[in-house]
C-alpha positions in Angstrom: 115.9 129.8 55.8 115.3 126.1 55.3 115.4 125.6 59.1 112.8 128.3 59.7 110.6 126.8 57.0 110.8 123.3 58.6 109.8 124.8 62.0 106.9 126.6 60.4 105.6 123.4 58.8 105.9 121.5 62.2 104.0 124.3 63.9 101.3 124.3 61.2 100.9 120.5 61.5 100.5 120.6 65.3 97.9 123.4 65.0 95.9 121.4 62.4 96.1 118.2 64.6 94.6 120.2 67.5 91.9 121.8 65.4 91.0 118.3 64.0 90.3 117.1 67.5 88.4 120.2 68.3 86.2 119.9 65.2 85.5 116.3 65.9 84.1 117.1 69.3 82.4 120.3 68.3 79.5 118.5 66.5 79.0 115.7 69.1 76.4 116.0 71.9 77.7 117.3 75.2 78.5 114.8 78.0 78.8 117.3 80.8 77.5 116.1 84.2 75.5 118.6 86.2 77.4 117.9 89.3 75.3 118.5 92.4 72.2 117.0 90.8 73.9 114.2 88.8 77.0 112.4 90.2 79.4 110.4 88.3 79.5 106.7 89.3 83.0 105.8 90.7 84.6 102.5 89.5 84.5 99.6 91.9 88.2 99.9 92.5 88.2 103.6 93.3 90.2 104.7 96.3 88.2 107.1 98.4 87.2 107.5 102.1 88.2 104.8 104.6 85.4 103.1 106.6 85.8 100.7 109.5 83.1 98.2 110.6 84.1 98.4 114.3 82.0 95.3 115.1 84.3 93.2 113.0 87.6 94.8 114.3 89.7 92.4 116.5 92.3 95.1 117.4 95.2 93.4 115.7 96.6 96.8 114.6 97.8 95.4 111.2 96.2 98.3 109.3 98.0 100.7 111.6 101.3 99.1 111.0 100.7 99.0 107.2 99.9 102.7 106.9 102.9 104.5 105.4 101.8 107.9 106.7 100.6 106.9 110.2 97.1 108.3 109.7 95.5 105.3 111.6 95.7 105.3 115.4 94.4 102.3 117.4 94.4 101.7 121.1 93.2 98.4 122.6 92.7 96.9 126.0 92.8 93.1 126.5 89.4 91.7 127.6 89.3 90.1 131.1 88.6 86.4 131.4 85.0 86.9 132.6 84.0 88.9 129.5 83.1 87.3 126.2 83.3 89.9 123.4 81.9 87.5 120.9 83.0 86.8 117.3 83.3 88.8 114.1 81.3 88.1 111.0 84.2 86.0 109.7 84.2 83.8 112.8 87.4 85.3 114.5 87.1 85.6 118.3 87.4 89.1 119.7 90.0 89.3 122.5 90.5 93.1 122.8 88.4 96.1 123.5 89.1 98.6 120.8 89.1 101.8 123.0 90.3 104.1 120.2 90.2 103.8 116.4 91.0 107.1 114.6 91.7 107.7 111.0 93.0 111.1 110.0 91.8 111.5 106.4 93.8 114.8 106.1 97.0 112.7 106.2 95.6 109.7 104.2 97.2 109.3 100.8 94.6 106.8 99.5 97.2 104.1 98.9 94.9 101.3 100.0 97.7 99.5 101.8 95.8 99.2 105.1 92.9 97.2 103.5 94.5 93.9 102.4 96.3 93.1 105.8 93.0 93.1 107.8 92.1 89.5 108.6 88.4 90.3 109.2 88.0 92.7 106.3 86.6 95.4 108.6 88.5 98.3 107.0 87.5 99.2 103.5 87.5 102.1 101.1 83.9 103.3 100.3 83.0 105.3 97.2 82.4 108.5 99.1 84.3 111.6 97.9 82.2 114.5 99.2 83.7 115.1 102.7 85.6 118.3 102.2 85.9 120.5 105.4 87.1 123.9 106.3 88.6 122.7 109.5 91.2 119.9 109.4 90.0 118.6 112.8 86.8 117.5 111.2 88.7 115.1 109.0 89.7 113.1 112.1 87.2 110.2 112.0 86.6 108.2 115.2 85.2 104.7 114.9 85.3 103.4 118.5 81.9 103.2 120.1 83.2 103.0 123.8 82.5 106.0 126.0 85.3 107.4 128.1 83.7 106.0 131.3 83.5 102.5 129.8 87.2 102.8 128.7 88.2 103.7 132.2 86.1 100.8 133.6 87.7 98.3 131.2 91.2 99.5 132.0 90.6 99.3 135.8 89.1 95.8 135.5 92.1 94.6 133.4 94.6 96.1 135.9 92.8 94.4 138.9 92.9 91.0 137.0 96.6 91.4 136.2 97.4 92.3 139.8 95.4 89.2 141.0 97.3 87.0 138.5 100.6 88.4 139.6 99.7 87.8 143.3 98.7 84.2 142.5 102.0 83.7 140.6 104.1 85.0 143.4 102.2 82.9 145.9 102.7 79.8 143.8 106.4 80.6 143.5 106.6 81.0 147.3 104.9 77.6 147.8 107.2 76.0 145.3 110.2 77.5 147.0 108.9 76.3 150.4 108.4 72.7 149.1 111.9 72.8 147.6 113.4 73.9 150.9 111.3 71.3 152.7 112.5 68.5 150.4 116.1 69.6 150.7 115.8 69.5 154.6 114.2 66.1 154.6 117.2 64.1 153.2 119.5 65.7 155.8 117.2 64.7 158.6 117.0 61.1 157.4 120.8 60.9 157.2 121.2 62.1 160.7 118.6 59.6 162.1 120.4 56.8 160.2 123.7 57.6 161.9 
């Protein structure tokens, strides 16, 4: 009997506490935001949609490596020696063509781990939260501005340059080997003439 009475008192106390909170808010003005017309301002540190300023990307792939769910996919092609890709807004030289930069926001867990490693601060989280889609494929955001034709052209150009460098390297190695053989033959000839 005593136990049941104690339980009843605890129950009555919790009900009165809840009603006190309800009564306090009942007589205050409403703070409801009329959503489509009025939007709540997100705090500055809010984690939302990822955005990439591709002009500042140097293709280092640090954000791709930092992502724990592999939602970032980057492909790069090294620039040939005759091409100057310029510099980023932070002054870093660009040495790679960024041929593909995709972020799958359907996989993203909004951890913000990809933002701090970026040396040029090109990847950031923007306060945009209205990008829901019916099709998951629409959540795959592409940031690279190169056309498929340009990507092929860049890859072919790099391949030709690498082949040329390899050919020059082999030629230099053959010349060095020939000089080495020539120098080895020369002392033998001088010894035979001396005798």
